[in-house]
Structures are given as C-alpha cells and as structure tokens.
N, C-alpha and C positions, 0 to 999 in steps of 0.2 A: 448635420454638423453645424450649419449656419444658425439654427435655433439655439444651439449650445453656446456658440462663440459670441453671439450678439450681447448676451448678458454679462460677459466678461469684459467687454470694452465698448462697442459701438452704442449699445443701449444700457450702459452700466446704471443700475438703479440708484446708486448714491451720487456718483460724480457727473452723470449725464442727465438723468431724469429727476434727480433730487427728491427721491422717494424715501420713506422710512426715516425721516429726519429726527424723530423723537429718540429712538434708540441710538441712532448714529451720533447724536450730540451728547446724549446723557450717559451712555455706558462706556464710552471710549476713553476713560481716564487711565485705563491700563490695558495692555495688549491681551492679557488673559481674559478680561471681560469681553473685549471685541471678538476674540476667538470663540468663546462659549456662546455668545449671542449669535454669531455666525452659524455655529453648529445647530443651534436651535432653529434658526430660520431655514437651513438646509433640510432638516427633518420635516418641519411643518409644511413648507412649500411643496416639497417633493411628494409627500403622502397625500396632502390635500389635492394637489393637481391630479394625482393618480385616481383618487376617489371621484373627483368632479368629472374627469373624462369618462369614467365608467358609468356614471349615472346621468349624464347630460341629457339623454333622450327620455328619461322618465320623470324628470323634475319639471313641474309646470312653470312656465315663464314668470308668472306672477310672484312666485315664492323662491325663485332661484337664489337671490342674494341672501335671504334668511337661511336657506339650506346650506349654502356655501359657508356662511358664518358659523353655523353649528358644526360643520365638518372641521373647519379651521380650529374652532374652540376645543374640539375633542383632542386634536393633536397637540395644541398648546398646553392643555391640561396634563397630557402625558409628559411633555417636556418639563413643565413646572414641577410636577410631583417627582420626576426622576432627578432633577437638579437638587431639590430639597432632600431627597433620600440619599443620593450617592455623592453629591458634591455640595454639601450645605453651605460652604463658604461662597460658592458661586451663586447659589440660590439667594443668599443674603445680599451679595454685591449687586446682582442684577435686579433684585427687588421687584417692583411692580412692572418693570419693563418687559419681562417675559410674558405675563398675561396680556400686555398691550400688543403683542404680536397679532392677536386676534383681529385688531382693527388696522394692522399695518397695510398701507396702500399696495405695497409690493405683492403681498400674498393674495389679498382679495382681488386686486387688479389682474394678476396673472391667472387666477382661477376664472374670473369673468371674461377677460379678453382673449385668453388662449386655451386653457384646458377645457372650457365649455364648448369650444368650437373645433377642436382638433382631436386626433387619435391619441390613444393612451401613450404610445411610444413617443410621439412628438411632444406631448404634454410633460412627460417625465424629463425628456432632454431639455426642454425649455426651462422647467423648474430648476433643474440642476445648474444650468448656466446662470440663470438670474440669481439663485441663492448663493452660488459660489462667488459670483461677482460682488454681491452684497457683502459676503464674508470677507473677501480679500480687501474690500474697501474699508470695512470696520477695523480689520486687523492693521492695515497700514496707518489709518488715522490714529488708532489707539497706540500703536508703537511709537509714532512720532511724538504724540502728546506725553507718553510715559518717559521717553528718552529725554526730551527737553525739560519736562517737569520734575522728573525724579532721577534722571541720569542712568536709568536702567531700562531693559526690555525683558519681560517675563521674569522679573526678579534678578536678572543678571546685570551687574553694574558694568556699563560700557563707557561712561564718561569718566575723565580723570578726577581725582580727589579734589582738585582745585575748582571743579565745575560748580558754578552757582546755579542751583535749580531755578528754572523760570516758573514760578508758582502759577502764573497766569495760564500756563498750559494745562494744568489739571482743573482749572475753573471753567465755567461755561464759555467765557470769552475765548479761551484757548481753542475750544472745539470749533468755534466759528472761524477763527483765524486760520487754523490748519485746514479745515474744510475748504475755505475760500481759496487758499493757495493750491490745494490739490485739484480743485475744479478748474482753476486758471491754468495749471500745468497740463491737465488733460486737454483743455481747449487749445492750448498752444501746440501740443503734439498733433492734434487733428488738423490745425491750420497748416502746419509744416507738411503733413502727409498730403493734404489737398493740393498744395503748391507743387509737390513733386509729381503728381499725376496729371 
C-alpha cells in the first residue's frame, strides 16, 4: 500500500519531484487535456512496468534502457493511435506531447528504478500510484488554469459573466505561475505536518 500512496503525495512526480515538466506545462491549458494526458500516462506506465517486471531477468544489463524504451514506445503508440481514432479532438489538442511520453522521466525512471528491481505486483502498484499522482497533478493544474483563463472547467462556465479572463493563465507563463504556487502549497502542507509530529 505504501508503494501506491507515495506517488499520490510524498513522492508526487509533479509537485515533489518536478518530473514530466514538458507535458505538465504544455498541455494543461484545459482540464480535459490534463485528464486525457493523465489517462495516457496511467496506461503507458502501468503496462510498461508490468512488462519490465516480467522480463527483468532475461534482459542483458547493457541494453536494458534501450529495451525499456522500446516497450514504452509500443504502449505510447497504442495510446497515440487510439486517441487519433476514437477522440481525434484530443489527438490534435495533445499533438506531439503524447509521443513525448516515450522519453518522460517518470515512465523510464519508474521502469528503471522500480519495475526492474521488484515483483510484478509491487511494480503495478507503484506504477498506478505514480501515474495517478501525475494525473491528479495535471488535472488540478489544468483546472486552475482553465478556470482563471477562461472562466470554466471542462467546458462548464463557473465564473460570473463579469469575470475578466486572465489570459496569462492559458499562456506558458500561467503554467509556471500556477505550478509554482501549487509546489509552494504542497511544501507548506508538509512543513505544517512535520511540525505537528
């Protein structure tokens, strides 16, 4: 259970480890984008970790990174083709950032650091925790940016008609601002928790 929970908070990939910043900053202009990118990462990391944990004893040490990359690329290709076939709007919105999952530090890092050294069950639990942590991080970041930048979340208008959209929030600078505030908020929560113990 600890392997699952650490990715949701203590070792959160976005807000604690600051991994996967390219999709985190680029696709989070809308909550829907963050949600779909999160789903893609859940699928790729879970299945990649499963396969890596299965074959860890037969892959020569000298080629393990190349083998892991091919495994990850296979699942990313499945996601990319599926998005283009079944949700073409998302395929266009996420653009090149879905194929970039192949080189995402979270995925390759978890395959190398965890799945290649642990059992299949532990690897899947770890992958689910890390990818769900990444997903909720993207969704929260994207929701805040969409709310402040467009006055809505998932297309539902939440701000009053008098709300002046903060255009900076849907620009790259907005991603850095919101990410910085969320990282600071998480650090503050951790400081308060440490003082209480």
